[in-house]
N, C-alpha and C positions, 0 to 999 in steps of 0.2 A: 504493499500500499504506500503511494506517495504520501509526502508530508501534507497535512491539511491542518491549517490553523484556524481556530474558532475564536473570535473575539465576541465574548459573552457579557451579559448582564449589562447591556449598553442602556444607560438612562434615556438618551435622546439620540436617535440616528437620523441625522439630516441627509436625505438621499440626493436632492437637486435633480431627481428624475422628472419625467415629463408632467407627472402630476404634484410635483414638489412636495412629496410625502415627508412627513416627520414621524418616525415610529418611536414608541415607548417601549421600554424593556425588550430590546431586541438583540439579536445575534447575527454574525456574519461568518461564513465559512470561506476560506481562501485556499486555493490549491493551484499550483503552477503559476503564481503570480496574478491570478485573476479571482474575482468574486464569483464563487460557484453556487451560493445559496445564501439567502436571507430569512431569517425566521424569528420566532419569539425566543426570549431568554430561556436557556436550558434545553432547547429543542433540537439543537445541532451537535454532531459528534465529530471529533477531530483527534489528530495525533498529538496536537499540542493546543494550549488554550490561554487566553489573555482576559483577565477580568477587567471590564470597563466600568465598573460599579463607580457612581459618582461623576461619570464623564460623558461628554457628548462626542459622537464621532461624526465627522463630516468629510466631504471630499477634500483632498489636498488643494491648496491655493494654486492659481496659475498666473504667474507674472508674465504679461505679454510684452513687455519691452524694459530691458535692463543692460547694464554693461557691468558684469559681476566683478571683473578685475579692477574697476575703479574704487572698490573698497580701500585700496592702498592710497587713494587720494582723498579720502573723506576729510572734509573741512579745509581743503587746499585752495578752493575758489569761492571765497566768500564775499558778499556785498557787491556782486557784479551782475550784469545782464549776460545773455547767451554769448555775445561777442567777447566780452571780457573773460567769461568763463572759458571759452575755447582757447583764448591767448595763453591763459595760466595753464590749463590742462594739457594742451599740446606741448607745452615747453616741458612739463614734468613728464609726459609720456616719453617724450624724446630722450629724456635723461635717464629713465630706468626701465621703460617698458620693452625689455627684450623678450623673447620666448619663454624663458624660465620664469621671469617675473609675471608674465601674464598668466602662466599656470598656477603659480602661487596665489596671486590675487584672485583668481577664479575659485581656488580651494577655499580661501577665506570667505568670499562672497557666497559660494554655494554652502558653506557651513552656516552662515548667518541666515540664509534663506530657509534651509531645511529646519532649523532649530525654531524658526518662527512659524512654520507650518506650510511653507511653499514647497510644493512637490514638483512643479514643472516651471522652467523658466525659459523665455526666448531671450537669447544672450547675443548681442551683437559686439564683437570686439577683435581686435588684432590677434594673429595667430591662433585661429579657431581650433586647430588640431590640438594645440597645447591647452587651450582653455577647456576644450571638450574632455581632454584626458583628466584634467584637475577636477572638473565638476562630477565626472563618472566616479572618480575615487572617492568622493564625499557621499555618493548615493543620490544625487539630484537627476530628475529626467531633464536633460539639458540640451535645448535646441540651439546650436551654433550653425555657422555657415560661413562660406568664403566672403570676405569683404572686398569691396571694389571702390577705388578711387581712380580718377583719371591719371593722377600723378603717382610718383613711386610711394609717398606717404612714409609713415613711421616704420613700416614693416619693410621699406625698400624694394617692393615688388614692381616690376615693370608690367604693363597691361598684358603682354603675351603670357607672363608668369601667373597672373591672376586667372586667366582664362584656363590655362593647363591645370592649375590647382583646383579650380571649380570642377573641371571635368573628372578629376580623381576623387572628388569629395565623397561620393556614396561608398567608394571602397575603403576610404580612411575611417569612415564612420563604422563600417562592418568591422574593420580590424580593431578598433578601440573597444566596441562592444558597449555594454551598460544597458539601461533601459531604452526601449524602443523609442525612437524620434524620427520625424519626417525629414526630408531633405530640403534644406532652405538655402537660397542665395541672397546676400545681403549687400547690395550696393548702398552706399552711405546715404545718398541724397541726390536730388536733381540739381543742386548747386555744386556738387563735387564730381557728378558723373554726366557726361554729355548725353544728349538724346541718342547719338549714334552708339555709344557705349551702351546704354540702356537697352537699345534694340539688341544688341548682341547678347546681353544678359538674358533678355526674354527668349531668344532662340535656344540658348543653353538650357534655360529652365524647362522649355518644352521637351528638349532631348532627355533630360534627366528626371522628368516628371516631379519637378521641384517646385516649391512655393517661393514667395519673395517677401522680404521685409526691408524697409528703408525708412529714413526720416522724411516727413512730408509736413509742410506748412506749419512748422513749429513756431515761427515768428512772422510778423508783418514785414521785417527787413528781409527775411529769406524770400518771402513772396514777391517783394519788390525787385530784389535783385534777379530772380529767375524771370519774372516779366519783363524786366528791361533787357535781359540778354536774349530771350527767345520769343518775346511777345505772346507768352502762354503762361497759365498758372502751372505749378509743379504737377497737379492732377492731370491737366490736359496734356503735358509732356509724357506722362506715364501712359496715358491712353493711346497716344500717337505712337509711342515707341513699342507698344505691345506688351509692355509689363503687366497691365491689368488684365491680359489675357490669361495669366496664371493667377491662382489665389494669392492676393497681396494684402499684407497688413501693414498700415502706417504707424510709425512711431510718432505720437503727439496729435497731428491733425488739428491743431488749435484754431487755425484761421482758414477753414475750408469755406469757400463760398457756396451759394446755393447751387450753382451749377457743378462745382466740385462734388458736392454731396450727391447730386443727382448722377453724376458719371460713376462715382464710387459704388452707389447702390445698383446701378445697371450691371456692373461687373462683379456684384456680390462680394465686395471688398470690406476690409475691417479696419478699425482704428484702435490702437493701443493707448488708452487714456491715461496720462501721467499727471495727476493734478498736483502733487507735491512739487515736483520739478518745475512745472509750468508756473506755479505761484512764486516759488523761490526765486526763479530767474526773471520774474515779471514778464514772461512770454504771452500771458493772456489766459483766458478761461474758455476751455472748449465747451461747446453746447451739446452734449451727448444726448440730451433728450431729443433734439432735432435729428442727430444722426440715427437714433434708434426708431423714431417716427418714420424716417425715410427708407428704412430697410437696410441700413449699414450696420454690420456687427461691430460690436464694442467689447473689448477686454479692458482690464486695469493693468497698469504697469507702475513700477517704482522709478524707472529711469536708473541711472548709475549713481553710486553713493557720493560722487563729487558734485552732483547737483541736487540730489534729494537728500543726502546724507544717510540714508538707511535703506533697508530692503524690506521695510515692514509693510506688507500688504494689508493689514489691519487698519493702519494709519491711512493708507491710500484709499481703502474702501470709505472710511469715515470722511475723508476730504472730498471724495467724489460726491458722496451724499449731500454734504454741506453746500457744495457748490451748486447742486441742483436746486436746493431750497433758496440760495441767494439769487441765482440766475433766473429761476422760474418761481417757486413757491414751495414752502414746506409740504403742501398738499401733494406735489409732484414726486416726493421722495417715497419710494416703496422699498423697505429694507430687505425684503426677500429678492427683489429684482437686483438690487446692488450686490447681495451676496452671490447671486448667480453670475454677475458680471465678473466675479473673482473665481468662479468655478466652471460651470457648464457653458455659460456664454463666452468666457476666456477660451475654453476649448474649442468653441465654434469660430471664434475669431482667428485662432491658430489652425483651423480646419482638421482638428485632432478629436472632436467630440464623439467619434465612434469608439475611441479607446479610453479616454480619461474624461474627468470633469464631473462625473455623477457616481453615485453608488448604486450600480445594478449589475444583474448576473451577466457574467460575460465580459465586463469591463475590467481593466487593469486595477489592481488593488492599491491605489494611490489614496491614502486615508490619513486623517490626523485625528488624535484624541485630545480633548480640551477638558481640563479639570473645572468643573462647574460649581465644586463645593468650596466656593470663596465669597467672602463678604461682598465684593463688587459685582458678583454674578448672582446674587440673591435678592429678592425672589425672581423667579422666571415667569413673566407674564407673556412675552412675545419672543419666541426663539430667534428670529431674524434681527429683530431689534437688538437683542443681546449680542448677536454675532457681530453686527456692524458697529454698534455704538459703544459696547462695553467690553467685549472680549479683547485681549491684547496678546502679543506674542509670548509673554511670560506665562500665559495660561496653557500653552501647548506642551503636552507632557510626552506624546509618542507620535512617530510619524512612520508610515510604511510607504515605500515606493516599489511598485511591481510586487507587493506582498513581502519585500524585504524590510525588517524593522531597522530603519536607519537612524531613528531616534528613540531611545528608550529611557524613560524616567528623565527627560530633559537633557540627555546626554547623547551625543553622537556616537554611533556604534562602529563606524567603518574607519575613522581617522582619530588622531589625537589632536584635539582642539588646541591645546596648550602648545604643542610643537608648532602647528601652523600660525598661531598668533606670534610666537616667539620669532619665527622666521620672518614674518611680515614685519615686525618691528625693526628687525635688523636691516632689512632691505631698503627701508625708506629713509634711513639715515643719509642715504646718498643724496636726498633732496635738500639737505640743510644748506649747502652752498648756493644752490639754485635759487632757494627762497630769498636770500638777500639781494639778488640781482633783479627780481621782479617788483 
């Protein structure tokens, strides 16, 4: 008999299934990394058991836009807008972000992510093979992909090298292993990738059956720059270049016009909403209510730690909800919908909802346990209000990815957290001299 884990005595099981069921006194059986049965407490049998008494079990959170290795630059670019941010961050990246450091920073970021209940992250960063190795080592379901710039960039790759690397990416993913992830290509943006190069990327994406992720309309200055160069909005360039013929998710999408939204909805595109980063950099406030009403898929992201300062999806959910209240009305805030943006709707935004995002038989066992026996989580009147407005990352006790118990009793099981933190602190000492010159 293969190993079968039963998570039993679950106080509340939040499924995020099509009926949005919340089950009391439930039990889940996991086998081969999948949820194979859901029943009442005590009704399921297994070779191993885990008591979830006093806990809530939910799907793992899905971070739809981040730069995990930027954990090493937390607090490096403060009190600046996006242009000032890029100036400081690109200088720091040029100083320390070689392949080994990108792997280390991603290990630190993945560690922070899983300890807070994030089980899947779409991570755009330099040296994606190294970052993927680092994240898989920690246990995260990590979606990385080849990065594209018109210019050599900090990774010193010429355009033909980028193309060759992209074509080899599926094989590299298979060699690294880890939790299943789709193939993604990640051009940086329409202001760093020409329409001609974007078209070439779209053709490779078709060849590889890959999806696409890039920054789109994060600031008004970006829109003006692209419009001035090409007489088109970033979204219009993406449509003309063929990028939107593949499933595409935009990072940010703060300043999409009505026409941009219509184009995106027509192509069944998605937006990764990063409220913390957008507010901190003064980029603006995305109107995700309009996106959703127009048929654009939306997920929630944290962005990188050098712009949002943490990878806390609970805070990102809360900010997303508050922004709707400010931009529209408190009556437009539905806590269950916000939680779904961080779970099943985030999975839809990434085009992976058949595998993750909800707790259903046949899906990957990406689950988190939340200790609800705490003063700040007592009493429970509304489960989803509790999740969005009261639960924090310190309440997450256990995390499973593909049924693998990657966090147990609030401790990472696959890596030594202290060792990763010590190496990270040592590596960033190299930035001391640079800090004085900026």
